[in-house]
C-alpha positions in Angstrom: 95.0 121.5 107.4 97.6 124.2 105.7 100.5 123.0 108.0 102.6 125.7 110.3 106.1 125.2 108.6 104.2 126.9 105.8 105.1 130.2 107.9 108.6 129.1 108.1 111.4 132.0 106.4 111.9 130.4 102.8 108.9 128.3 102.7 107.0 128.0 99.3 103.6 125.8 99.3 103.5 123.1 97.0 101.1 122.2 94.1 97.9 120.3 94.3 97.4 117.7 96.1 100.4 118.9 98.6 99.3 122.1 98.7 99.0 122.8 102.5 102.2 121.7 103.1 106.2 123.1 101.8 107.4 122.2 98.6 110.5 123.4 100.0 112.7 126.0 102.5 114.6 127.6 99.5 117.6 125.1 98.7 115.7 122.1 97.4 118.2 120.1 96.2 120.4 120.3 100.0 116.9 119.4 101.2 117.0 116.5 99.5 120.2 115.4 100.2 119.8 116.2 104.1 116.8 114.2 104.0 118.4 111.3 101.9 121.3 111.3 105.1 119.1 111.4 108.1 119.8 115.1 109.0 115.9 116.5 107.9 112.6 115.8 108.4 109.5 115.9 105.3 106.2 117.4 106.5 103.4 115.3 104.9 101.2 116.3 107.2 98.5 116.9 104.6 98.0 113.4 104.2 94.7 111.4 105.5 95.0 109.5 108.4 92.1 107.3 109.8 92.3 104.6 112.8 89.7 100.9 113.0 89.7 99.7 116.6 87.4 96.6 117.6 87.8 93.3 118.1 87.0 91.9 114.3 89.3 94.7 112.7 91.5 92.7 111.4 89.6 89.6 110.0 87.1 92.6 108.6 90.3 94.3 106.9 91.4 91.3 105.2 87.7 90.6 103.6 88.0 94.1 102.4 91.4 95.0 101.5 94.0 93.8 98.7 96.6 92.8 101.3 96.6 89.3 104.1 95.6 91.3 107.2 93.7 88.5 109.2 97.0 87.5 110.8 99.3 91.2 111.1 101.2 91.7 113.9 101.5 94.5 116.2 103.5 97.1 114.6 104.2 94.9 111.2 104.0 97.6 108.4 102.1 96.5 104.9 100.3 98.4 102.5 96.9 97.9 100.6 94.5 98.4 98.6 91.2 99.1 98.3 89.8 97.7 94.9 86.5 98.7 92.8 84.4 95.4 91.6 86.3 96.0 88.3 89.9 95.7 89.5 90.6 100.0 90.0 92.1 101.2 92.6 89.9 103.8 94.4 92.8 104.2 97.9 96.2 102.9 98.9 96.8 102.6 102.4 99.8 102.2 104.4 98.7 100.8 107.3 99.9 98.8 111.2 98.3 97.5 113.9 99.1 98.7 117.6 97.6 95.8 119.1 94.0 98.0 120.2 93.6 99.3 116.5 94.8 99.7 113.0 95.9 102.9 111.6 96.6 104.0 107.9 97.6 106.9 106.2 96.5 107.9 103.0 96.7 110.6 99.8 95.1 114.2 101.5 91.8 114.6 101.2 91.3 110.3 100.8 90.2 109.7 104.6 86.8 111.0 104.6 85.8 108.7 102.0 87.3 105.6 103.0 85.9 106.0 106.5 82.4 106.8 104.7 83.2 103.4 102.5 84.4 101.2 105.5 81.4 102.4 107.9 79.0 101.5 105.1 80.4 97.6 105.4 80.8 97.3 109.0 77.2 95.1 109.6 77.1 93.7 112.9 81.2 93.6 113.0 82.5 94.7 116.1 84.7 97.4 114.6 84.7 101.2 114.8 85.8 103.7 111.8 87.4 107.3 112.8 88.9 109.9 110.4 91.6 110.8 112.9 93.7 113.4 111.1 92.8 116.2 113.2 94.7 114.9 116.0 97.5 113.1 113.9 100.1 113.9 111.2 102.6 112.0 109.5 106.1 113.1 109.0 109.0 111.2 106.9 112.6 111.0 108.2 115.8 109.5 110.1 115.6 106.3 112.3 113.8 102.6 112.0 110.8 101.1 113.3 110.7 101.2 116.9 107.6 99.8 117.9 105.9 103.3 116.9 103.4 103.6 114.3 105.9 103.8 111.6 106.7 102.4 108.3 110.4 102.1 106.4 110.4 104.5 103.0 112.3 105.8 100.4 116.5 105.8 100.6 116.1 104.8 103.9 114.3 107.0 106.0 110.9 106.0 108.0 107.7 107.7 107.9 105.3 107.6 111.0 101.9 108.9 112.5 102.3 110.9 115.3 100.6 113.9 117.3 99.6 116.6 114.8 102.1 119.3 115.7 104.7 117.2 117.3 107.5 118.2 114.5 111.5 116.7 115.4 113.1 119.6 117.0 116.5 118.4 116.3 116.1 117.9 112.4 115.7 120.7 109.3 112.7 120.7 107.5 113.1 119.3 103.7 110.2 120.1 101.3 107.9 117.5 100.1 109.7 118.1 96.6 112.6 116.2 98.4 110.9 113.3 99.3 109.1 113.5 96.2 112.4 112.9 94.2 113.6 110.0 96.6 110.2 108.4 95.9 110.6 108.9 92.3 114.2 107.7 92.0 112.9 104.6 93.6 110.1 103.6 91.2 107.6 103.7 94.0 104.1 105.2 92.0 102.2 107.6 94.5 98.1 106.4 94.2 96.5 109.7 92.4 99.4 110.8 90.9 100.8 108.6 88.9 97.5 106.3 88.5 93.7 107.6 87.5 90.8 106.3 87.9 91.5 103.2 85.5 94.4 101.9 87.2 94.8 98.3 87.9 97.1 96.8 90.9 99.5 95.0 87.9 100.2 98.3 85.9 101.7 100.6 88.6 103.8 97.3 90.4 101.5 97.6 93.2 101.0 93.5 93.3 104.7 93.3 94.4 104.0 95.7 97.4 100.3 96.1 98.2 98.6 92.7 97.4 98.6 89.0 98.6 97.8 86.4 95.7 97.2 83.9 97.8 94.5 85.1 99.9 90.4 84.2 99.9 87.9 86.7 98.3 87.6 90.8 98.2 86.5 93.4 96.0 87.8 93.2 92.8 89.9 90.1 93.5 88.6 88.3 89.6 90.7 91.2 87.6 93.7 90.6 89.9 93.6 86.9 89.8 92.7 87.0 85.7 95.9 89.9 84.8 98.2 87.3 87.2 97.2 84.2 85.4 96.8 85.5 82.2 99.8 88.3 82.0 99.5 91.3 80.0 97.9 94.2 81.8 96.4 97.3 79.3 99.5 99.8 80.9 102.3 99.7 82.4 104.2 102.3 84.7 107.5 103.4 83.4 110.7 105.6 85.1 111.6 108.1 82.5 115.2 109.9 82.4 114.0 113.3 81.2 116.1 115.9 78.9 118.5 118.1 81.4 118.9 120.3 79.2 115.2 121.6 79.2 114.8 124.0 82.5 111.1 122.9 82.9 109.8 119.4 84.0 106.3 117.7 82.3 103.5 118.4 84.0 101.3 116.2 86.2 99.0 114.8 83.1 100.4 115.9 80.4 100.8 113.4 77.6 103.5 111.2 76.8 104.0 110.6 73.2 106.0 108.8 70.9 108.1 110.4 67.7 105.3 111.2 65.3 103.3 112.4 67.8 100.9 109.6 68.7 99.5 109.9 72.8 100.8 106.3 74.3 100.2 107.5 78.0 100.4 110.5 80.5 103.1 111.8 83.0 102.5 111.0 86.7 104.9 112.5 88.8 107.6 114.3 87.7 111.1 115.8 90.0 114.4 117.1 90.0 116.9 114.5 91.5 120.2 115.4 92.9 121.9 112.8 91.2 119.7 111.5 88.4 118.7 115.4 87.3 115.2 115.6 85.8 112.9 112.4 86.0 109.5 111.2 86.4 106.9 108.4 86.3 104.6 107.5 83.6 101.5 105.2 82.8 102.1 103.8 78.9 100.5 101.9 76.9 101.5 98.2 77.2 102.8 97.6 74.1 105.1 100.4 73.1 108.7 99.5 72.9 110.5 99.6 75.9 113.4 100.9 74.2 111.4 103.4 72.7 112.6 107.3 72.9 109.4 109.7 74.4 108.3 113.0 74.7 106.6 113.8 78.0 105.1 116.9 77.9 107.4 118.2 75.2 110.8 116.4 76.9 112.7 114.2 75.3 112.7 111.0 77.6 114.6 107.9 77.7 112.2 105.1 79.5 113.7 102.1 82.2 111.0 99.6 82.2 109.2 99.2 85.5 106.4 96.3 84.7 107.5 94.6 82.4 105.3 94.4 79.3 104.6 90.7 80.2 103.7 91.7 83.9 101.8 88.5 85.5 103.0 85.3 87.0 106.4 85.0 85.8 107.4 88.5 85.3 108.7 91.0 88.3 108.4 94.5 89.6 111.7 96.6 89.3 111.1 98.9 92.0 114.7 100.4 93.0 115.4 99.4 96.5 117.9 102.3 97.0 117.5 102.0 101.0 119.7 99.1 100.9 122.7 101.2 100.2 121.9 103.2 103.3 121.6 100.4 106.2 
């Protein structure tokens, strides 16, 4: 549903999939700095919120998702993936348990399909699944987890599930562009933008954050285990420093090319960062040289490795934890 903050002075609606919230409120660069400094919050109320209750909830979700959840402690945040039988990512979930139910927030428009899948998998177990997006929403702002439904997020921020309509009264709003720029700068992929229907966890670096490699069976595990043991996924996530002399950003889905015009991937997310300038994430073929100059939607780009071409048991993902300097 459309956020009431879109009626605020200066508010400009974002592009899909975030069209229900504001891209900015008239000053994107200042909003971004304010969010990073703990003086603003970002309205992410377009995200879906799912609640799973019942005494079997943790063991049941543990059997379905990529993360180890059977011993998840109350208010301990986690990330998890729902994979297809072939190991392709179908949903990315940020999850937390409050002692009575597991709460998850997912991409805009994804809650209903996730609930439908989970409902089909309940069988005789003591669980109840509900899309509660009409009653609850997601916001990102300052502060640490305090026994609430809270996750640490980009640049020292905290993301929370709160009752719908409860926006902070003492902070200025920062548009989704502000949050996205900080996310991209930390090399954090966003499901549905920096992935496609063929993406497997290793390609986007999700193995570092959303996959437990030593848990029992779950849907898609064979693909995860095979790539982890043998390495070399078909594609890899890269961070792009874009040519700042160009007055536009590449669009989501634009081709990424090497000199000569051969397409080797696609642009995921792009933004203007208040310190780094224009930046983007892209998914490219694994064997593209890590020092190759690229064109992203026609814009010259220098790449920075996020996922190593040899990703597997002996490789690490280069996620920037910029939050450390704010702690």
